[in-house]
N, C-alpha and C positions, 0 to 999 in steps of 0.2 A: 097397266099404265102404258103399255106399248113400248116400242123401241125408242129409247132416248139417247142412243149413241150419237155423239156430236152435239148434244145440247149442253151449253155452258150456263153457269149461274148468271153471268152479266154480259156475255158477248153474243147472245143468241145461239144459233146453230153454227157449227164450224166443221172444218175438215182439214186434213193434212195428207199430202201425197209426196212421196220421196222416190227418187231414183238415183242410182250411182252410175256415172258414165266413166269410161276408161280414157279420161283426158285430164290434163293439168287444170287446176282451178282458174288460173289467169285466162287460159284459152276458153274455158266454159263461160266465164263471166263476160268476156268479150263477145262471144256468140249471143248470149242472152240479151245483151244491151245493143246489138246491132242486127245482123242478119236473122237472128232468132226471134226478134221482137214480134213478127207476125204470128209466130207459132203460139206464143203465150199471151200477148197483149192485143195484137191486131195490127192492121196496116197503119203505121205511123212512122214519120221520118226518124224521130228519136224520142226517147222517153226523157222528160226533164228530170233533173236530179236535185234541184233546190227544193227544200221543204216549203210547201205552200204553192209551188208551181202547179199549174193545171195542164191537162192534156185531153185530147179527144182523138179517137182512132177513126179510120175511114168508115167503119161500120157502126159508129155511134157510141162506143164505150167511152165514158167520161170519168175523170178522176182528178185527184189532187195528191201530190207527193206528201206523205207524212214524214218519212225519214229515208235517208240514203247513206249507206256506208259502202264505199267503193270496194268491189271484189268480196263483199260479204252479204249485204242485205239491201233490198228495196221494199219499202212498205208504202202502200198507197190506197186511196179509196178507189173503188171499182164499181161503176154503175152502167149496165147496158141501157140503151135509150128507152127500152120498154119497162124498166124497173122504176118504181116511185121512190127508191131509197138507195143510199150508199151502202156498200159492203166494204170490208177491208181485206186486201190481198197483200200477202207478203211472199217475196221470192228470196231464197237464201242459197248460198253455196258454201260448202265446207269440204276441206281436204279429207279424203278417205284413203284407206289402205290401197284400194284398187282404182283410184282416180279422184273424182269429185262428186259429192252428193248434192243434188239440186233438191231443195225443199220448196213446196208450194203450200201455203197456209191461207185458208179463206174463212173469214169469220163474219159475224153479223148477218148470216143468212136467215131468211124469214121463217122457214119451217123444214120439217123432215123431207118433204118432196123436193124443195129447192136444194137442200143439201145433197140428196141423191142425184139430182140432175147435174149439179156442179161437180160432184165426186166423179161421175162418168166423164165429164168434160176434162177435168184436170188429169185423170188417168190417161186419157187420149193424148194430152199435151206431153205428159211424162214419156209415153210410148214414142212420140215424135222426137223427143230429146234423145232417147235411147237409139232410135234409128239413125239420127244424124251423126252420133258419135260412134256408131258400131263399126 
């Protein structure tokens, strides 16, 4: 049957990437929602936080906010301009013994190849977070 790692029963293909950075949660969340936006979302003045609000980045990623919990979680649809469908992206922060864990969860991906491509992308994003807080 091949490798079905990341295949869910009802959310298509998904992935999760986590990294723990040596900084307090409030500082990490502030970074993710401001100067760190281009790192994970793209060039955009600010990400909207009202559920139902839409956004578009300078490089054409569009989406809609699904849910927002300050200093905890942002869940939104995520669609690059060359994709014909929405995926769902969730960014979370959680207190950890050595700082703050940043979690990236991406679901409703089309297939194994897209999952593999996006897994590489989000691992690079996590590495950029690590470098920023090092």
